[in-house]
C-alpha positions as CSV (number, residue, x, y, z in Angstrom):
1,M,78.2,94.8,154.5
2,A,80.5,92.5,153.4
3,E,82.8,94.3,150.7
4,G,85.5,92.0,150.4
5,Y,85.9,89.5,148.0
6,L,88.5,86.1,146.7
7,T,90.1,85.6,143.6
8,T,92.7,83.3,142.4
9,H,95.0,82.9,139.4
10,V,96.7,79.6,137.9
11,L,100.1,79.9,136.2
12,D,101.9,76.9,134.5
13,T,105.3,77.5,135.3
14,A,107.0,74.2,133.2
15,R,105.6,76.1,130.4
16,G,105.4,79.7,131.3
17,L,101.9,80.0,130.4
18,P,98.7,80.4,132.5
19,A,97.0,77.5,133.2
20,A,93.5,77.6,130.8
21,G,91.0,74.7,131.7
22,L,91.8,74.0,135.3
23,R,88.7,73.2,137.5
24,I,88.8,74.8,141.1
25,T,86.4,74.4,143.8
26,L,86.0,76.5,147.0
27,T,84.6,75.1,150.1
28,R,83.9,76.6,153.5
29,I,85.0,74.7,156.4
30,V,83.2,75.0,159.7
31,G,84.5,72.5,162.3
32,D,84.0,68.8,160.8
33,T,81.4,70.5,158.4
34,R,82.5,71.2,154.6
35,T,80.2,73.4,152.5
36,L,80.9,73.8,148.8
37,L,80.6,77.3,147.6
38,A,81.8,77.4,144.3
39,E,83.2,75.4,141.2
40,M,84.7,77.2,138.2
41,T,87.2,76.4,135.7
42,T,90.2,79.0,134.7
43,N,89.7,80.9,131.4
44,D,92.9,81.5,128.9
45,D,94.4,83.8,131.3
46,G,94.6,81.3,134.1
47,R,92.0,83.1,136.0
48,T,88.1,82.8,136.7
49,D,85.4,84.7,135.0
50,S,84.5,86.2,138.3
51,P,85.5,86.3,142.0
52,I,85.2,82.6,143.1
53,L,84.0,84.2,146.5
54,P,82.1,87.3,145.5
55,K,81.5,90.7,147.8
56,E,78.0,89.5,148.8
57,S,79.4,86.1,149.8
58,F,82.2,87.2,151.7
59,S,82.5,86.5,155.2
60,T,85.6,85.2,157.7
61,G,86.3,81.6,158.6
62,E,88.0,78.9,157.2
63,Y,88.1,77.8,153.2
64,E,89.8,75.4,151.1
65,L,90.2,76.1,147.2
66,M,91.1,72.6,145.2
67,F,92.9,72.8,142.3
68,Q,92.3,69.5,140.1
69,A,95.9,69.7,138.6
70,G,95.9,66.0,137.5
71,D,93.4,66.6,135.0
72,Y,95.0,70.0,133.8
73,L,98.1,67.9,133.7
74,R,97.0,65.1,131.9
75,A,95.0,67.2,129.1
76,S,98.4,69.5,128.8
77,G,100.6,66.3,128.0
78,Q,102.7,66.9,131.0
79,A,101.2,64.0,133.4
80,G,103.9,61.3,133.1
81,D,103.1,58.0,134.9
82,E,100.4,57.0,136.9
83,P,99.8,57.6,139.8
84,L,100.6,61.5,139.3
85,F,102.9,63.2,141.6
86,L,100.3,66.1,142.2
87,D,96.7,65.2,141.3
88,E,94.6,67.3,143.6
89,V,96.2,70.5,145.3
90,P,94.1,71.6,148.2
91,I,95.1,75.2,149.9
92,R,93.5,75.6,153.2
93,F,93.1,79.5,154.2
94,G,91.7,81.7,156.5
95,I,89.9,85.0,155.7
96,S,89.7,87.3,158.7
97,D,89.1,90.6,157.0
98,V,85.7,90.8,155.4
99,D,86.8,94.3,153.6
100,A,90.0,93.1,152.0
101,H,90.8,91.3,148.6
102,Y,92.2,88.1,149.0
103,H,93.9,86.9,146.3
104,V,95.4,83.1,146.2
105,P,97.5,82.1,143.2
106,L,98.9,78.9,142.4
107,L,102.0,78.5,140.5
108,L,102.1,74.9,139.1
109,S,104.4,72.3,137.8
110,P,104.0,68.4,137.6
111,F,106.6,68.1,140.3
112,G,105.6,71.0,142.7
113,Y,103.7,74.1,143.5
114,S,103.8,77.2,145.4
115,T,100.9,79.5,146.5
116,Y,100.8,83.1,148.4
117,R,98.7,85.9,149.4
118,G,98.6,88.2,146.6
119,S,97.1,91.4,145.8
């Protein structure tokens, strides 16, 4: 039985605050097939209220988190001129250990972002 799980956290580095109200989707990728697994919105702490991929659904494979940064930047008054420099931010990653906690945070500003495998 799978024991791992996937979480995320979004921080607005331009404002120095959690990115509340940012929509995120999780897709599993197998060859040319993409399957939407989850759609969530960050809470006031910039996190989802539950794991974006819970233990019971956890399996090895290739995944993509899509962060709707443009909608968030527009709502927070940081968007600037259209078209935005950053709109959708995809992070594609692999899960190889079903017993591990994978934490994939996003550090976001209107003109840049970074990510890493957290704990």
